[in-house]
MISE-993616 format. One record per residue (C-alpha): residue number from 1; x, y, z. Coordinates in steps of 0.001 Angstrom, whole numbers, plus 500000, padded with zeros to 6 digits. Layout:
<rec><num>NUM</num><px>X</px><py>Y</py><pz>Z</pz></rec>
...
***
This chain:
<rec><num>1</num><px>991176</px><py>224133</py><pz>217957</pz></rec>
<rec><num>2</num><px>993619</px><py>226658</py><pz>219332</pz></rec>
<rec><num>3</num><px>992476</px><py>229483</py><pz>221574</pz></rec>
<rec><num>4</num><px>993229</px><py>231969</py><pz>218836</pz></rec>
<rec><num>5</num><px>991157</px><py>230115</py><pz>216305</pz></rec>
<rec><num>6</num><px>988299</px><py>229720</py><pz>218816</pz></rec>
<rec><num>7</num><px>988269</px><py>233440</py><pz>219562</pz></rec>
<rec><num>8</num><px>988454</px><py>234329</py><pz>215841</pz></rec>
<rec><num>9</num><px>985653</px><py>231908</py><pz>214902</pz></rec>
<rec><num>10</num><px>983465</px><py>233141</py><pz>217784</pz></rec>
<rec><num>11</num><px>983923</px><py>236748</py><pz>216784</pz></rec>
<rec><num>12</num><px>983056</px><py>235958</py><pz>213190</pz></rec>
<rec><num>13</num><px>979887</px><py>234247</py><pz>214340</pz></rec>
<rec><num>14</num><px>978878</px><py>237075</py><pz>216568</pz></rec>
<rec><num>15</num><px>979428</px><py>239660</py><pz>213813</pz></rec>
<rec><num>16</num><px>977645</px><py>237511</py><pz>211206</pz></rec>
<rec><num>17</num><px>974612</px><py>236958</py><pz>213460</pz></rec>
<rec><num>18</num><px>974504</px><py>240227</py><pz>215411</pz></rec>
<rec><num>19</num><px>976354</px><py>242762</py><pz>213297</pz></rec>
<rec><num>20</num><px>979458</px><py>244622</py><pz>214424</pz></rec>
<rec><num>21</num><px>977808</px><py>247024</py><pz>216897</pz></rec>
<rec><num>22</num><px>975730</px><py>244358</py><pz>218647</pz></rec>
<rec><num>23</num><px>978700</px><py>241965</py><pz>218760</pz></rec>
<rec><num>24</num><px>980814</px><py>244592</py><pz>220463</pz></rec>
<rec><num>25</num><px>977913</px><py>245341</py><pz>222776</pz></rec>
<rec><num>26</num><px>977668</px><py>241697</py><pz>223714</pz></rec>
<rec><num>27</num><px>981402</px><py>241515</py><pz>224456</pz></rec>
<rec><num>28</num><px>981169</px><py>244635</py><pz>226660</pz></rec>
<rec><num>29</num><px>978284</px><py>243059</py><pz>228604</pz></rec>
<rec><num>30</num><px>980171</px><py>239834</py><pz>229139</pz></rec>
<rec><num>31</num><px>983260</px><py>241708</py><pz>230355</pz></rec>
<rec><num>32</num><px>981224</px><py>243959</py><pz>232620</pz></rec>
<rec><num>33</num><px>979251</px><py>241170</py><pz>234329</pz></rec>
<rec><num>34</num><px>981054</px><py>238523</py><pz>236304</pz></rec>
<rec><num>35</num><px>980296</px><py>235070</py><pz>235058</pz></rec>
<rec><num>36</num><px>980891</px><py>232027</py><pz>237209</pz></rec>
<rec><num>37</num><px>981033</px><py>228978</py><pz>234801</pz></rec>
<rec><num>38</num><px>981131</px><py>226595</py><pz>237745</pz></rec>
<rec><num>39</num><px>977937</px><py>227929</py><pz>239250</pz></rec>
<rec><num>40</num><px>976259</px><py>228025</py><pz>235873</pz></rec>
<rec><num>41</num><px>977217</px><py>224476</py><pz>235248</pz></rec>
<rec><num>42</num><px>975913</px><py>223334</py><pz>238601</pz></rec>
<rec><num>43</num><px>972617</px><py>225116</py><pz>237986</pz></rec>
<rec><num>44</num><px>971978</px><py>224067</py><pz>234418</pz></rec>
<rec><num>45</num><px>974083</px><py>221052</py><pz>233494</pz></rec>
<rec><num>46</num><px>974292</px><py>218754</py><pz>236484</pz></rec>
<rec><num>47</num><px>971027</px><py>216917</py><pz>235778</pz></rec>
<rec><num>48</num><px>972981</px><py>213906</py><pz>234429</pz></rec>
<rec><num>49</num><px>971782</px><py>214513</py><pz>230904</pz></rec>
<rec><num>50</num><px>973636</px><py>212790</py><pz>228114</pz></rec>
<rec><num>51</num><px>975324</px><py>214765</py><pz>225381</pz></rec>
<rec><num>52</num><px>972580</px><py>213680</py><pz>223032</pz></rec>
<rec><num>53</num><px>969906</px><py>214942</py><pz>225511</pz></rec>
<rec><num>54</num><px>971625</px><py>218271</py><pz>225906</pz></rec>
<rec><num>55</num><px>971928</px><py>218649</py><pz>222091</pz></rec>
<rec><num>56</num><px>968285</px><py>217839</py><pz>221693</pz></rec>
<rec><num>57</num><px>967276</px><py>220335</py><pz>224324</pz></rec>
<rec><num>58</num><px>969555</px><py>223055</py><pz>222785</pz></rec>
<rec><num>59</num><px>968128</px><py>222382</py><pz>219338</pz></rec>
<rec><num>60</num><px>964591</px><py>222611</py><pz>220611</pz></rec>
<rec><num>61</num><px>965372</px><py>225867</py><pz>222334</pz></rec>
<rec><num>62</num><px>967025</px><py>227322</py><pz>219242</pz></rec>
<rec><num>63</num><px>964178</px><py>226280</py><pz>216988</pz></rec>
<rec><num>64</num><px>961598</px><py>227721</py><pz>219378</pz></rec>
<rec><num>65</num><px>963412</px><py>231057</py><pz>220000</pz></rec>
<rec><num>66</num><px>965046</px><py>231637</py><pz>216634</pz></rec>
<rec><num>67</num><px>962819</px><py>230178</py><pz>213934</pz></rec>
<rec><num>68</num><px>963859</px><py>232794</py><pz>211433</pz></rec>
<rec><num>69</num><px>967450</px><py>231410</py><pz>211558</pz></rec>
<rec><num>70</num><px>966318</px><py>228050</py><pz>210046</pz></rec>
***
């Protein structure tokens, strides 16, 4: 997937799930707050979980926090 297609797809998903105003608000928040992917990765992903385990954890989180989306 190209960078352009990724950005376009992500924006479509944000607008679909949040609406235009909240999608724009989310982007503004992301741009305003510094985000250190390396630090986030160390903190949350370096527990040697497999891809399958991470997927299972993410699915469980989503189902618990967003049951209306199912």
